[in-house]
C-alpha positions as CSV (number, residue, x, y, z in Angstrom):
1,M,-59.5,-10.4,-10.5
2,A,-55.4,-9.7,-10.2
3,R,-54.1,-8.5,-6.8
4,E,-52.3,-5.3,-6.8
5,T,-48.7,-5.6,-5.4
6,E,-47.7,-4.0,-2.2
7,A,-45.6,-1.2,-4.1
8,E,-48.2,-0.2,-6.8
9,A,-51.8,0.0,-7.3
10,D,-53.7,-0.4,-10.5
11,D,-53.7,3.5,-11.0
12,G,-49.9,4.0,-11.0
13,T,-49.7,5.3,-7.6
14,D,-48.3,3.5,-4.5
15,R,-50.4,2.7,-1.3
16,A,-49.9,5.7,0.1
17,G,-51.5,7.6,-3.0
18,A,-47.9,9.0,-4.1
19,A,-47.3,8.7,-7.9
20,M,-44.9,5.9,-8.8
21,P,-42.1,6.8,-11.3
22,T,-42.6,5.7,-15.0
23,R,-40.4,3.5,-16.9
24,Q,-38.1,5.6,-18.8
25,R,-38.6,4.8,-22.6
26,K,-35.7,3.9,-24.7
27,I,-35.9,5.0,-28.2
28,I,-33.4,4.1,-31.0
29,H,-33.2,6.0,-34.4
30,V,-31.2,4.1,-37.0
31,D,-30.7,5.7,-40.3
32,M,-28.4,3.9,-43.1
33,D,-25.4,5.7,-44.2
34,A,-25.7,6.9,-47.6
35,F,-28.1,4.0,-48.0
36,Y,-28.8,4.0,-51.9
37,A,-25.3,4.8,-52.8
38,S,-23.7,2.5,-50.2
39,V,-25.5,-0.5,-51.9
40,E,-24.3,0.5,-55.3
41,Q,-20.9,0.6,-54.1
42,R,-21.2,-2.6,-52.3
43,D,-22.5,-4.3,-55.4
44,D,-19.9,-2.9,-57.5
45,P,-16.7,-2.5,-56.3
46,S,-15.4,-0.4,-59.1
47,L,-17.6,2.4,-57.7
48,R,-16.0,2.3,-54.4
49,G,-14.1,5.6,-53.3
50,K,-15.6,7.5,-56.1
51,P,-18.2,10.4,-56.0
52,L,-21.4,8.7,-56.8
53,A,-24.9,9.9,-57.2
54,V,-28.0,7.3,-57.6
55,G,-30.5,9.2,-59.7
56,G,-31.0,10.7,-63.3
57,S,-28.1,12.2,-65.0
58,A,-30.6,13.8,-67.6
59,Q,-31.0,17.5,-67.7
60,R,-34.1,17.1,-65.4
61,G,-32.7,14.5,-63.4
62,V,-32.4,14.6,-59.7
63,V,-29.7,13.0,-57.1
64,A,-31.7,10.4,-55.1
65,A,-28.8,9.7,-52.9
66,A,-24.9,10.8,-53.0
67,S,-21.9,8.8,-51.7
68,Y,-19.8,10.4,-49.2
69,E,-17.2,11.0,-51.6
70,A,-19.7,13.1,-53.7
71,R,-21.2,14.9,-50.3
72,A,-17.3,16.3,-50.0
73,F,-18.1,18.2,-53.0
74,G,-21.6,19.5,-51.8
75,V,-23.7,16.8,-53.6
76,R,-26.8,16.5,-51.8
77,S,-30.0,14.3,-52.1
78,A,-32.8,16.3,-54.1
79,M,-30.5,18.2,-56.0
80,P,-30.9,18.8,-59.6
81,S,-28.2,16.5,-61.5
82,V,-27.1,19.5,-63.7
83,T,-26.1,21.0,-60.4
84,A,-24.4,18.3,-58.9
85,K,-22.4,17.5,-61.8
86,R,-21.4,21.2,-62.1
87,R,-20.1,20.9,-58.4
88,C,-18.4,17.6,-58.9
89,P,-17.2,17.1,-62.5
90,D,-16.2,13.7,-62.0
91,L,-19.6,12.4,-60.5
92,L,-20.8,8.9,-61.5
93,F,-24.6,8.5,-61.8
94,V,-26.1,5.2,-61.3
95,K,-30.0,4.4,-62.0
96,P,-31.7,3.4,-58.9
97,R,-32.4,-0.1,-58.1
98,F,-35.3,0.2,-55.9
99,D,-36.0,-3.6,-56.0
100,V,-32.7,-4.0,-54.5
101,Y,-32.8,-1.4,-51.9
102,K,-36.3,-2.8,-50.6
103,A,-34.6,-6.2,-50.3
104,V,-32.0,-4.8,-48.4
105,S,-34.5,-3.0,-46.3
106,L,-36.2,-6.0,-45.4
107,Q,-33.1,-7.6,-44.2
108,I,-32.4,-4.6,-41.8
109,R,-36.0,-4.7,-40.6
110,G,-35.4,-8.4,-39.9
111,I,-32.8,-7.2,-37.5
112,F,-34.7,-4.7,-36.0
113,A,-37.4,-7.5,-35.0
114,E,-34.7,-9.4,-33.3
115,H,-35.0,-7.0,-30.5
116,T,-38.4,-5.4,-30.7
117,D,-41.9,-5.6,-32.3
118,I,-42.3,-1.7,-31.9
119,I,-40.8,-0.6,-35.4
120,E,-41.7,2.7,-36.8
121,P,-40.3,3.2,-40.3
122,L,-39.8,6.5,-41.7
123,S,-38.4,5.4,-45.0
124,L,-36.6,2.0,-46.5
125,D,-33.6,3.5,-44.7
126,E,-34.6,4.7,-41.3
127,A,-36.7,3.8,-38.5
128,Y,-37.4,4.3,-34.7
129,L,-37.5,1.5,-32.4
130,D,-39.0,1.4,-28.9
131,V,-36.6,-1.0,-27.0
132,T,-38.0,-0.3,-23.5
133,E,-39.2,-3.8,-23.4
134,N,-36.7,-5.7,-25.9
135,K,-36.7,-9.2,-26.9
136,Q,-33.2,-9.9,-25.8
137,G,-33.7,-8.3,-22.1
138,I,-30.8,-6.0,-22.7
139,T,-31.0,-3.0,-20.3
140,S,-28.9,-0.6,-22.2
141,A,-30.2,1.1,-25.0
142,T,-26.8,1.9,-26.4
143,A,-25.7,-1.6,-26.1
144,I,-28.8,-2.6,-28.2
145,A,-28.1,0.2,-30.9
146,E,-24.3,-1.2,-31.0
147,A,-25.6,-4.9,-31.4
148,I,-28.1,-3.8,-34.4
149,R,-25.4,-1.7,-36.1
150,R,-22.9,-4.7,-35.7
151,R,-25.4,-7.1,-37.0
152,I,-26.6,-4.9,-40.1
153,R,-22.7,-4.7,-40.9
154,E,-22.5,-8.5,-40.7
155,V,-25.7,-9.3,-42.7
156,T,-25.7,-6.5,-45.4
157,G,-22.2,-5.4,-45.4
158,L,-23.4,-1.6,-45.0
159,T,-23.0,0.9,-42.0
160,A,-25.8,2.8,-40.2
161,S,-25.9,5.4,-37.7
162,A,-28.0,5.1,-34.6
163,G,-29.2,7.6,-32.1
164,V,-30.6,6.9,-28.3
165,S,-33.2,8.6,-26.4
166,Y,-36.2,8.6,-24.1
167,N,-38.4,10.2,-27.2
168,K,-38.3,10.6,-30.8
169,F,-37.2,14.3,-30.9
């Protein structure tokens, strides 16, 4: 039978019966920046700095992702391609390469796994990480987020945004 410490009983109270403070959770939300479009611009340097949409350019096509250059014209994900082209006449369309995006996503998840096993993916390019108890013993969630962003950049050549909180909201 495990012995309780002087400070805390098994029920989360101290010996006097007062509630012990719970350890504050540390949650990081990581979202890749314009993921599909950024992968395309990384892999084809001729696309860098140009308004780009990943998706179908046909009459019934839809924008799956837009580069920041395209976003400046109001082009957004899920927008009909005709509308996107109207807003940005110089918009370049690239067919999606989901196999490549998935491979890059696995690289990114590998980086997350260097810090925690508690990873809740939301999509190929976005996840919540619980780093309250992290593998590297880093006390600052902000420092962990910075390390993850730096490592993603080193490994994939892509950028990510990260937010830190005590919950997912």
